[in-house]
LOTORGU-175479 format. One record per residue (C-alpha): x, y, z; residue in three letters. Coordinates in nm, 4 decimals, always signed. Example, Ala and Ser with C-alpha at 12.3 -4.5 7.8 and 13.67 -1.06 7.14 Angstrom:
BEGIN
        u        v        w rest
  +1.2300  -0.4500  +0.7800  ALA
  +1.3670  -0.1060  +0.7140  SER
//
This chain:
BEGIN
        u        v        w rest
  +0.7468  +7.1115 -10.4700  MET
  +0.5563  +6.8226 -10.6561  LYS
  +0.9112  +6.6613 -10.7043  THR
  +0.9918  +6.7073 -10.3581  MET
  +0.6673  +6.5525 -10.2209  ARG
  +0.7428  +6.2399 -10.4425  ILE
  +1.0869  +6.2205 -10.2819  SER
  +0.9790  +6.2433  -9.9425  SER
  +0.7153  +5.9769 -10.0136  SER
  +0.9750  +5.7511 -10.1495  GLU
  +1.1946  +5.7988  -9.8569  GLY
  +0.9313  +5.7401  -9.6134  SER
  +0.8432  +5.3972  -9.8131  ALA
  +1.2080  +5.3067  -9.8081  ARG
  +1.2280  +5.3499  -9.4262  SER
  +0.9179  +5.1572  -9.3763  ARG
  +1.0633  +4.8875  -9.5922  ARG
  +1.3946  +4.8737  -9.4045  SER
  +1.2015  +4.8597  -9.0684  ARG
  +0.9798  +4.5919  -9.1787  THR
  +1.2903  +4.3980  -9.2955  GLU
  +1.4599  +4.4352  -8.9972  ALA
  +1.1799  +4.3243  -8.7948  LYS
  +1.1316  +4.0135  -9.0454  LEU
  +1.5162  +3.9497  -9.0012  GLY
  +1.4895  +3.9726  -8.6285  TYR
  +1.2000  +3.7307  -8.6211  PHE
  +1.3711  +3.5012  -8.8685  GLY
  +1.6635  +3.4965  -8.6403  LEU
  +1.4683  +3.3924  -8.3335  ILE
  +1.2950  +3.1404  -8.5449  ALA
  +1.6281  +2.9910  -8.6502  SER
  +1.7580  +2.9833  -8.2868  MET
  +1.4310  +2.8108  -8.1892  ALA
  +1.4483  +2.5460  -8.4507  PHE
  +1.8310  +2.4869  -8.3705  ALA
  +1.7339  +2.4409  -7.9863  CYS
  +1.4132  +2.2148  -8.0716  ALA
  +1.6679  +1.9893  -8.2936  SER
  +1.9089  +1.9503  -8.0049  ILE
  +1.6577  +1.9088  -7.7005  VAL
  +1.3865  +1.7056  -7.8659  SER
  +1.4564  +1.3431  -7.9421  SER
  +1.1637  +1.2993  -8.1821  GLY
  +1.0002  +1.5968  -8.2829  ASP
  +1.2814  +1.7447  -8.4850  ALA
  +1.3256  +1.4630  -8.7271  THR
  +1.1538  +1.4382  -9.0634  ALA
  +0.8286  +1.2783  -9.1087  ASN
  +0.8832  +0.9767  -9.2758  THR
  +0.5492  +0.9858  -9.4586  SER
  +0.5743  +1.3293  -9.5722  GLU
  +0.9179  +1.2357  -9.7014  ASN
  +0.7605  +0.9503  -9.9140  ILE
  +0.4797  +1.1447 -10.0295  ALA
  +0.7205  +1.4519 -10.1574  GLY
  +0.9321  +1.2160 -10.3289  THR
  +0.6892  +1.0549 -10.5208  GLN
  +0.5269  +1.3722 -10.6187  ARG
  +0.8407  +1.4567 -10.7940  VAL
  +0.9726  +1.1206 -10.9202  TYR
  +0.6311  +0.9223 -10.9721  GLY
  +0.5013  +0.6021 -10.8218  ALA
  +0.8253  +0.4782 -10.6501  ILE
  +0.7811  +0.1976 -10.4232  PRO
  +0.8318  +0.3325 -10.0567  PRO
  +1.0920  +0.0687  -9.9696  ASP
  +1.3176  +0.2272 -10.2313  GLN
  +1.2791  +0.5978 -10.0869  ILE
  +1.5440  +0.6941  -9.8744  GLU
  +1.4114  +0.8315  -9.5328  HIS
  +1.5516  +1.0400  -9.2567  ILE
  +1.6142  +0.7864  -8.9400  SER
  +1.4062  +0.9118  -8.6376  THR
  +1.5980  +0.9371  -8.3019  SER
  +1.3734  +0.6428  -8.1589  ASP
  +1.4846  +0.4355  -8.4551  ARG
  +1.8589  +0.4946  -8.4067  ILE
  +1.8219  +0.3953  -8.0477  LYS
  +1.6384  +0.0994  -8.1136  SER
  +1.8576  -0.0441  -8.3854  VAL
  +2.1876  +0.0389  -8.1909  ALA
  +2.0395  -0.1973  -7.9153  ALA
  +1.9503  -0.4699  -8.1731  SER
  +2.2948  -0.5665  -8.2825  GLY
  +2.2230  -0.5980  -8.6499  SER
  +2.4978  -0.4617  -8.8508  MET
  +2.3154  -0.3940  -9.1781  MET
  +2.0304  -0.2203  -8.9731  ALA
  +2.2822  -0.0206  -8.7930  ILE
  +2.4715  +0.0866  -9.0736  TRP
  +2.1438  +0.1848  -9.2615  GLU
  +2.0004  +0.3626  -8.9828  THR
  +2.3099  +0.5582  -8.9018  LEU
  +2.3846  +0.6569  -9.2520  GLU
  +2.0057  +0.7807  -9.2804  HIS
  +2.0519  +0.9802  -8.9601  GLY
  +2.3755  +1.1716  -9.0417  GLU
  +2.1980  +1.4868  -8.9689  ARG
  +1.9761  +1.3881  -8.6820  VAL
  +2.1001  +1.5836  -8.3492  GLU
  +2.0194  +1.3476  -8.0844  CYS
  +2.1869  +1.3710  -7.7631  LEU
  +1.9997  +1.0629  -7.6238  ASP
  +2.1285  +0.8601  -7.9161  CYS
  +2.4807  +0.9229  -7.8136  ILE
  +2.5317  +0.7021  -7.4986  PRO
  +2.3656  +0.4173  -7.7164  VAL
  +2.5955  +0.4562  -8.0066  ILE
  +2.9238  +0.5066  -7.8224  GLU
  +2.9416  +0.1086  -7.7070  PRO
  +2.9407  +0.0336  -8.0822  LEU
  +3.2839  +0.1760  -8.0963  LEU
  +3.3814  -0.1607  -7.9240  TYR
  +3.1598  -0.3847  -8.1257  ASP
  +3.3298  -0.7014  -8.2653  ALA
  +3.2190  -0.6226  -8.6061  ASN
  +3.4520  -0.3792  -8.7906  PRO
  +3.1822  -0.2255  -8.9973  ARG
  +2.9754  -0.1497  -8.6945  THR
  +3.2615  +0.0120  -8.5368  ARG
  +3.3360  +0.2153  -8.8357  GLU
  +2.9679  +0.3616  -8.8865  ILE
  +2.9286  +0.4269  -8.5421  ALA
  +3.2463  +0.6364  -8.5317  ALA
  +3.1400  +0.8094  -8.8507  TRP
  +2.8140  +0.9037  -8.7050  TRP
  +2.9594  +1.0178  -8.3891  LEU
  +3.2212  +1.2393  -8.5511  ARG
  +2.9100  +1.4371  -8.7153  ARG
  +2.7768  +1.5369  -8.3960  ARG
  +2.7629  +1.9040  -8.3177  ILE
  +2.7298  +1.8411  -7.9238  PHE
  +2.7968  +1.5572  -7.7005  GLY
  +3.0947  +1.4079  -7.8341  VAL
  +3.4040  +1.6242  -7.8466  PHE
  +3.3644  +1.8204  -7.5165  GLY
  +3.5603  +1.7600  -7.1933  LYS
  +3.4854  +1.4233  -7.0487  GLY
  +3.2717  +1.3077  -7.3569  GLN
  +3.3000  +1.0382  -7.6033  VAL
  +3.6222  +1.1480  -7.7793  TYR
  +3.8222  +1.2209  -7.4522  GLU
  +3.7039  +0.8698  -7.3276  ARG
  +3.7990  +0.6986  -7.6409  THR
  +4.1625  +0.8547  -7.5928  VAL
  +4.1697  +0.7447  -7.2376  ARG
  +4.0599  +0.3967  -7.3303  THR
  +4.3727  +0.3781  -7.5842  LEU
  +4.5905  +0.5168  -7.3043  GLU
  +4.4797  +0.3015  -7.0190  SER
  +4.2326  +0.0449  -7.0504  ASP
  +4.3556  -0.2980  -6.9396  THR
  +4.1750  -0.4904  -7.2188  ASP
  +4.4018  -0.5028  -7.5410  PRO
  +4.1130  -0.5375  -7.7434  VAL
  +3.9328  -0.2349  -7.6346  ARG
  +4.2713  -0.0399  -7.6814  ARG
  +4.2958  -0.1840  -8.0290  MET
  +3.9127  -0.0695  -8.0987  TYR
  +3.9911  +0.2718  -7.9577  ALA
  +4.2573  +0.3258  -8.1914  ALA
  +4.0467  +0.2328  -8.4764  ASN
  +3.7908  +0.4598  -8.3613  ALA
  +4.0321  +0.7673  -8.3198  LEU
  +4.1310  +0.6945  -8.6695  GLY
  +3.7908  +0.7322  -8.7851  GLU
  +3.7084  +1.0407  -8.5688  PHE
  +3.9777  +1.2536  -8.7932  LEU
  +4.0553  +1.4654  -8.5076  ALA
  +4.3972  +1.5994  -8.4459  LEU
  +4.4326  +1.5013  -8.0522  PRO
  +4.4146  +1.1517  -8.1805  GLY
  +4.7449  +1.1693  -8.3410  ILE
  +4.9515  +1.2037  -8.0258  ASP
  +4.7435  +0.9288  -7.8767  ALA
  +4.8074  +0.7055  -8.1620  CYS
  +5.1768  +0.7869  -8.1980  ALA
  +5.2233  +0.7058  -7.8178  ALA
  +5.0498  +0.3638  -7.8534  ALA
  +5.2550  +0.2710  -8.1418  LEU
  +5.5832  +0.3311  -7.9574  GLU
  +5.4711  +0.1894  -7.6243  ARG
  +5.1889  -0.0368  -7.5892  ASP
  +5.2749  -0.3796  -7.5070  SER
  +5.0212  -0.5513  -7.7270  ASP
  +5.1390  -0.5762  -8.1067  PRO
  +4.7551  -0.5773  -8.2256  THR
  +4.7127  -0.2316  -8.0522  VAL
  +5.0463  -0.1073  -8.2079  ARG
  +4.9136  -0.2147  -8.5622  ALA
  +4.5685  -0.0383  -8.4984  ALA
  +4.7633  +0.2731  -8.4025  ALA
  +4.9772  +0.2528  -8.7273  ALA
  +4.6707  +0.2091  -8.9266  SER
  +4.4862  +0.4941  -8.7563  ALA
  +4.7757  +0.7320  -8.8104  LEU
  +4.7539  +0.6682  -9.1918  GLY
  +4.3721  +0.7500  -9.1385  ARG
  +4.4761  +1.0849  -8.9706  LEU
  +4.7097  +1.1506  -9.2686  ASN
  +4.9961  +1.2012  -9.0001  ASP
  +5.3328  +1.0318  -8.9212  THR
  +5.3047  +1.0886  -8.5874  GLY
  +5.6261  +1.2799  -8.5341  ASN
  +5.8211  +0.9842  -8.6537  GLY
  +5.6310  +0.7226  -8.4783  ALA
  +5.5329  +0.5452  -8.8144  LEU
  +5.8859  +0.5264  -8.9457  ALA
  +6.0121  +0.3688  -8.6005  LYS
  +5.7274  +0.1202  -8.6343  ALA
  +5.8940  -0.0233  -8.9494  LEU
  +6.1576  -0.1881  -8.7165  SER
  +5.8936  -0.3465  -8.4879  ASP
  +5.9184  -0.7097  -8.3985  VAL
  +5.5892  -0.7863  -8.5005  ASP
  +5.5057  -0.8246  -8.8849  SER
  +5.1450  -0.7089  -8.8390  ARG
  +5.2749  -0.3760  -8.7008  VAL
  +5.5366  -0.3233  -8.9875  LYS
  +5.2664  -0.4277  -9.2434  LEU
  +5.0162  -0.1463  -9.1022  ALA
  +5.3051  +0.1143  -9.0915  ALA
  +5.3921  +0.0515  -9.4505  LEU
  +5.0540  +0.0525  -9.5664  ARG
  +4.9811  +0.3990  -9.3814  SER
  +5.3325  +0.5464  -9.5077  ALA
  +5.2062  +0.4693  -9.8869  SER
  +4.9193  +0.7041  -9.8102  ARG
  +5.1100  +0.9982  -9.6693  LEU
  +5.2943  +1.2795  -9.8796  ASN
  +5.4736  +1.3634  -9.5650  ALA
  +5.6596  +1.0127  -9.5263  PHE
  +5.9970  +1.0550  -9.6556  THR
  +6.1833  +0.8189  -9.4273  ASP
  +6.3298  +0.5783  -9.7276  VAL
  +6.6062  +0.4288  -9.5329  SER
  +6.3628  +0.2767  -9.2807  ALA
  +6.1862  +0.1277  -9.5541  VAL
  +6.5119  -0.0069  -9.7175  ALA
  +6.6078  -0.1730  -9.4336  ARG
  +6.3261  -0.4176  -9.4638  LEU
  +6.4876  -0.5797  -9.7662  SER
  +6.6340  -0.8262  -9.5230  GLY
  +6.3055  -0.8810  -9.3295  ASP
  +6.2099  -1.2481  -9.2481  GLY
  +5.8522  -1.1999  -9.3794  ASP
  +5.7931  -1.1910  -9.7531  PRO
  +5.4941  -1.0095  -9.7398  ILE
  +5.6863  -0.7259  -9.5472  VAL
  +5.9525  -0.7266  -9.7987  ARG
  +5.7043  -0.7187 -10.0965  ARG
  +5.5282  -0.4167  -9.9300  ASN
  +5.8731  -0.2464  -9.8734  ALA
  +5.9489  -0.2866 -10.2394  ALA
  +5.6260  -0.1459 -10.3395  GLU
  +5.6414  +0.1541 -10.1083  LEU
  +5.9872  +0.2494 -10.2489  ILE
  +5.8602  +0.2565 -10.5971  GLY
  +5.5539  +0.4676 -10.4766  HIS
  +5.7801  +0.6991 -10.2941  LEU
  +5.9845  +0.7456 -10.6369  ARG
  +6.3020  +0.7344 -10.4037  ALA
  +6.6215  +0.6697 -10.5898  PRO
  +6.7905  +0.6142 -10.2703  GLU
  +6.5994  +0.2923 -10.2632  GLY
  +6.7278  +0.1506 -10.5701  VAL
  +7.0195  -0.0575 -10.4037  ASP
  +6.7689  -0.2375 -10.1915  SER
  +6.5335  -0.2968 -10.5050  LEU
  +6.8084  -0.4617 -10.6708  LEU
  +6.8601  -0.6882 -10.3847  ALA
  +6.4772  -0.7727 -10.3646  LEU
  +6.4756  -0.8172 -10.7369  ALA
  +6.6960  -1.1575 -10.6302  LYS
  +6.4680  -1.2431 -10.3457  ASP
  +6.3567  -1.6156 -10.3219  PRO
  +5.9994  -1.5175 -10.3304  ASP
  +5.8311  -1.4357 -10.6711  ALA
  +5.5982  -1.1976 -10.5628  ASN
  +5.8857  -0.9839 -10.4039  VAL
  +6.0761  -1.0167 -10.7324  ARG
  +5.7509  -0.9134 -10.9253  ASN
  +5.7122  -0.5969 -10.6915  ALA
  +6.0766  -0.5137 -10.7090  ALA
  +6.0674  -0.5085 -11.1041  CYS
  +5.7632  -0.2849 -11.0887  HIS
  +5.9371  -0.0520 -10.8584  SER
  +6.2604  -0.0309 -11.0526  LEU
  +6.0713  +0.0483 -11.3654  GLY
  +5.8928  +0.3301 -11.1832  ALA
  +6.2344  +0.4761 -11.0812  LEU
  +6.3647  +0.4949 -11.4253  HIS
  +6.7434  +0.4200 -11.2926  ASP
  +6.9816  +0.2757 -11.5669  GLN
  +7.1515  +0.0862 -11.2874  ARG
  +6.8733  -0.1518 -11.2956  ALA
  +6.9144  -0.2578 -11.6525  ARG
  +7.1520  -0.5643 -11.5914  GLY
  +6.9429  -0.7019 -11.3226  VAL
  +6.6264  -0.6590 -11.5137  LEU
  +6.7443  -0.8053 -11.8394  GLU
  +6.8777  -1.1174 -11.6428  ASP
  +6.5208  -1.1384 -11.4829  LEU
  +6.3374  -1.1079 -11.8316  ALA
  +6.5311  -1.3653 -11.9903  ASN
  +6.5831  -1.6394 -11.7030  ASN
  +6.3559  -1.5972 -11.4068  ASP
  +6.1359  -1.9246 -11.3596  PRO
  +5.8278  -1.7218 -11.2904  ASN
  +5.6128  -1.6065 -11.5951  THR
  +5.4892  -1.2883 -11.4305  LEU
  +5.8233  -1.1939 -11.3003  VAL
  +5.9704  -1.2143 -11.6556  ARG
  +5.6964  -1.0189 -11.7874  ASP
  +5.7127  -0.7463 -11.5270  GLN
  +6.0870  -0.7221 -11.5899  ALA
  +6.0139  -0.6480 -11.9607  ARG
  +5.7699  -0.3910 -11.8733  ILE
  +6.0336  -0.2247 -11.6503  ALA
  +6.2974  -0.2347 -11.9024  LEU
  +6.0651  -0.0329 -12.1328  ARG
  +6.0115  +0.2172 -11.8669  ARG
  +6.3886  +0.2745 -11.8047  LEU
//
């Protein structure tokens, strides 16, 4: 009987603990929801107290000067700095306000996507893409940016919109940038769209390869640089055709990309580029031939190693011969 009484007491205690834990869990859930709502609705109260942050850091790390302690930006600070136009202040404030949910700040930050300073545009997109609310919903910032790229009459704004879509790192931007790369009449917009596809880690369903035949060198260079970042890019023939391009910078980047892709089908183009009149192109071709380890390049590389008028090309050819 004594044992039974103890078991009953223990069972009752466990039951009371379970009810208490359930109540605490319920109140904890309510408190969490209230805190989340407060952080969204409030523009200033949900942000960290700067003086408390400084005092806490100094308690842990000692007498650190306040100006060397990282602080969380308040909503008011974000709005004030965004209107100031100071790039360094904007960058610092938005970086320190990464986790500050401020719906009132979004309309103030959105125009910075079209600022003349590329660093300001970059940090504005970086901050906006971290918002839980107010950016990616229907009719909100992201959708407006896509529409700007598609239909704005100002090519500068379309170019900046393409930049922003690349920094937002969201899938809908792929189709928008691919369409701009293929159809926009302004080469600066097409170049920005090509760069954005590289940032989005996507070939744009072949748009990047098509851009390699663009009439403007800026577009081709942007496409080449983006292609070098993508494991999915495999259109070596489109790159190889650039061995006859009129711009030596395009030819050099094409030579570098063939080597980067480790594409044996590009050897013939590299052999032609190794005889290019531009020393930088020859240098890049030698490096890529060494990376491909193809014995067909030996004769050309030996000739360059012994007879090229440029010292760097001769040295690069000797290095490539060692790699064959």
